[in-house]
C-alpha positions in Angstrom: 0.0 -0.4 0.0 1.1 3.2 -1.2 1.8 6.2 1.5 -1.1 8.0 -0.4 -3.6 4.7 -0.3 -6.2 5.3 2.5 -6.9 2.0 4.1 -10.6 0.8 4.3 -13.0 2.0 6.3 -14.2 -1.0 9.1 -15.8 -1.2 12.1 -12.5 -2.7 14.1 -10.7 0.9 13.8 -11.4 3.6 16.5 -9.9 6.3 14.0 -12.4 9.0 13.5 -13.8 9.0 9.5 -12.6 11.9 7.8 -14.2 13.5 4.6 -10.7 12.0 2.4 -11.2 8.9 3.8 -15.2 8.8 2.9 -14.4 9.8 -1.0 -11.5 7.3 -0.9 -14.0 4.4 -0.3 -15.8 4.6 -3.9 -15.7 1.2 -5.3 -14.3 -0.2 -1.9 -16.3 -2.1 1.0 -19.9 -0.2 1.4 -20.4 2.7 4.0 -22.6 2.4 6.9 -24.3 5.0 7.5 -27.7 6.0 9.4 -29.6 8.6 10.8 -28.4 10.1 14.9 -30.5 13.1 16.6 -29.3 12.7 19.5 -26.1 12.2 22.3 -27.2 8.4 23.7 -28.1 7.3 19.8 -24.7 8.5 18.5 -23.1 7.3 20.6 -24.8 3.6 20.3 -24.9 3.8 16.4 -21.0 5.1 16.3 -18.4 2.0 16.2 -20.9 0.8 13.5 -21.2 3.5 11.4 -19.0 5.4 9.1 -21.6 8.5 8.7 -23.7 9.7 10.8 -26.3 11.9 9.0 -28.1 14.6 11.3 -30.8 14.4 8.6 -33.7 17.0 9.1 -35.8 13.9 9.1 -35.9 14.5 12.9 -38.7 17.0 12.2 -41.0 14.1 11.1 -39.0 12.1 13.8 -38.5 14.0 16.3 -40.9 16.8 16.5 -43.9 14.8 14.6 -44.3 17.3 12.1 -45.9 16.4 8.6 -42.9 17.3 6.5 -39.2 18.4 6.4 -40.5 22.2 5.3 -41.1 23.5 8.7 -37.6 22.7 10.4 -35.1 25.7 11.5 -31.6 26.0 11.3 -31.7 26.6 14.8 -33.1 23.1 15.6 -30.3 21.7 13.1 -27.4 22.9 15.2 -29.2 22.3 18.7 -29.7 18.7 17.4 -26.1 18.7 15.5 -24.2 19.7 18.2 -25.8 16.8 20.5 -24.6 14.1 18.0 -21.0 15.5 17.8 -21.1 15.0 21.5 -22.0 11.6 21.2 -20.2 10.2 18.1 -15.8 9.4 18.2 -15.7 7.3 15.3 -17.6 8.3 12.6 -18.3 11.3 10.5 -21.1 13.6 11.5 -23.0 15.7 8.9 -25.7 17.5 9.0 -28.2 18.7 6.9 -29.0 22.7 5.8 -32.5 22.9 6.0 -34.8 24.1 3.4 -35.0 27.9 3.1 -31.4 28.0 4.4 -29.4 27.8 1.3 -31.3 28.3 -1.9 -31.2 31.9 -2.0 -28.1 32.3 -2.7 -24.6 30.7 -2.4 -23.4 33.7 0.3 -26.5 32.7 2.0 -25.6 29.0 1.7 -22.2 29.7 3.0 -23.1 32.1 5.8 -25.6 29.2 7.2 -22.9 26.4 6.7 -20.4 28.3 8.5 -22.3 28.7 11.3 -23.7 24.9 11.6 -19.7 24.5 11.2 -18.7 26.5 14.3 -21.7 25.8 16.2 -21.6 21.9 16.5 -18.1 21.2 15.5 -19.9 18.1 12.8 -17.6 17.2 9.4 -19.9 18.5 6.5 -23.1 19.9 5.5 -25.4 18.2 3.4 -27.8 19.8 0.7 -30.4 18.9 -1.8 -30.3 19.4 -5.4 -28.6 18.4 -8.6 -27.3 20.9 -11.2 -29.3 23.7 -9.9 -27.2 23.9 -6.6 -24.1 23.0 -8.8 -22.5 26.8 -7.8 -23.9 26.7 -4.3 -22.3 23.3 -3.9 -18.6 24.7 -5.7 -18.9 28.2 -3.9 -18.8 26.1 -0.4 -16.4 23.9 -1.6 -14.0 26.2 -2.1 -14.3 27.8 0.7 -13.7 24.9 3.2 -16.8 23.7 3.8 -17.2 19.7 2.7 -20.8 19.1 0.9 -22.7 15.8 0.8 -25.4 16.3 -2.2 -28.6 14.5 -2.3 -30.0 14.0 -5.6 -33.1 11.7 -6.6 -35.7 12.0 -4.9 -35.3 15.7 -2.6 -37.7 15.3 0.6 -37.7 19.4 1.0 -39.1 19.5 -2.6 -41.8 17.0 -1.9 -44.2 19.8 -2.7 -43.0 21.1 -6.1 -42.9 16.9 -7.1 -45.5 16.2 -6.1 -45.3 13.0 -3.6 -42.5 10.5 -3.0 -42.7 8.3 -5.2 -39.8 6.7 -7.0 -37.9 8.6 -9.7 -36.0 8.1 -13.1 -38.8 5.3 -14.3 -38.8 7.5 -17.7 -36.0 8.1 -19.9 -36.1 11.4 -19.9 -36.6 11.9 -16.1 -33.2 9.0 -15.4 -31.7 11.5 -17.7 -32.1 14.6 -15.8 -31.1 12.9 -13.0 -27.5 11.3 -14.4 -26.9 15.1 -15.3 -27.8 15.9 -12.1 -25.0 13.5 -10.5 -22.6 14.7 -12.9 -23.0 18.2 -12.1 -22.8 17.8 -8.0 -20.1 15.6 -8.4 -17.7 18.0 -10.7 -18.9 20.8 -8.4 -16.9 19.2 -5.3 -19.0 17.1 -3.5 -17.5 14.5 -1.7 -20.4 11.9 -1.8 -23.9 11.6 -3.0 -27.2 10.7 -1.6 -29.4 9.0 -4.5 -32.7 8.8 -2.8 -36.1 7.0 -4.3 -34.4 6.3 -7.6 -34.9 3.3 -9.6 -32.7 0.6 -9.4 -31.1 0.3 -12.9 -30.4 4.2 -12.5 -28.5 4.3 -9.4 -26.5 1.5 -10.7 -26.1 3.3 -14.0 -24.9 6.6 -11.5 -22.5 5.1 -9.0 -20.9 3.2 -12.3 -20.7 7.0 -13.8 -19.7 9.5 -11.2 -16.0 9.4 -8.9 -17.1 9.8 -5.7 -19.2 7.6 -3.9 -23.1 7.2 -4.0 -25.1 6.8 -0.5 -28.2 4.6 -1.4 -31.6 4.8 0.2 -34.0 3.4 -1.1 -32.2 3.1 -4.8 -29.3 0.3 -5.6 -27.7 -2.4 -3.5 -24.9 -1.4 -6.3 -24.4 2.4 -4.6 -21.3 2.9 -2.5 -23.0 2.8 0.9 -26.5 2.7 2.1 -28.4 4.7 4.5 -31.5 4.5 6.1 -33.8 6.8 8.8 -32.0 5.1 12.2 -36.0 4.7 13.9 -37.5 3.0 10.9 -34.3 0.5 10.8 -35.2 -0.1 14.1 -38.9 -0.4 14.5 -39.1 3.0 16.5 -41.7 4.5 13.5 -45.2 3.2 14.3 -47.6 3.7 10.6 -46.4 3.4 7.6 -42.3 3.1 6.7 -41.0 3.0 3.1 -40.6 0.2 1.2 -37.1 0.3 1.3 -36.6 -0.2 4.9 -35.7 -3.4 6.7 -36.7 -3.5 10.2 -33.7 -4.9 12.0 -35.0 -4.4 15.0 -38.5 -3.8 17.4 -37.9 -0.8 19.4 -40.9 0.6 19.4 -42.6 -2.5 20.4 -40.2 -2.9 23.3 -40.7 0.4 24.4 -44.7 0.2 24.6 -44.4 -3.4 26.5 -41.9 -1.7 29.4 -44.5 1.1 29.3 -47.5 -1.3 30.3 -45.3 -3.3 32.8 -44.2 -0.2 34.7 -47.8 1.2 34.4 -49.1 -2.1 36.1 -46.4 -2.1 38.6 -47.3 1.5 39.6 -51.0 0.8 39.9 -50.3 -2.2 42.0 -47.7 -0.7 44.4 -45.3 -3.4 42.9 -43.1 -0.3 42.0 -40.9 1.4 44.1 -40.0 -2.2 45.9 -37.5 -2.1 49.0 -34.9 -2.3 46.9 -35.3 0.9 45.0 -35.8 3.2 48.5 -33.2 5.4 50.2 -34.3 4.7 53.7 -32.9 5.3 57.2 -29.7 3.2 57.7 -30.0 0.0 59.5 -28.5 0.5 63.1 -25.5 -0.9 63.8 -25.3 -3.8 66.2 -23.1 -3.9 69.4 -19.9 -5.9 69.6 -19.9 -9.1 72.2 
């Protein structure tokens, strides 16, 4: 291995993952990416993950909002700082929320710089393809690492007309492929490809020189990301088709709450071993 070759990312390594390491993972062992919004969750996911995304999905997952649109910059910064405190290995990336970067490259830089300074995260993510290329170039040329996001873009769901898969028609597929090339040429270190039909996602992965991170895309992508609450089974109700549940944490939480409630109502909790009481009298020797 030459002095300039980056070693492969492995969960056994405790060395912090950098933007350069993510970029160098193209074509190698798939990148493991998950969302995180709090310190304890970041601590739990850190060793298994290469990248932790503080996604604006927190609007729905944490705050019960109907979409990501109402999420504010202050919300992203608060949760981003919390995740950074819990992550020792994974690269932490924080979403730029809707309205914080679309106006101009200068606006995007001002808000991205605030996120980096106040959270101490490693990079920011923004949605948009060719239309955001100028902004991505403006940020990266000024020292702000950018994770791009193309395909299905939740911040644009109103304009796109819903959450359906993208790239089914050839014209749309070519537009998305052009988006991938544009954000790569602008300097993005990796590209999230969301809700794109599998053949197109595989084609994008073959075409661009930086890693693709799929969500509802192809297994051929250079990495995968899921919303942790969906993957852990915390989310009640509908979850997207592309989600695989690896646990049923929500059901476990519900059962634990019901058991606790029963013990409280029957005065079984707190028991003697849970109480702070007066010290037992000492028994005199002899």
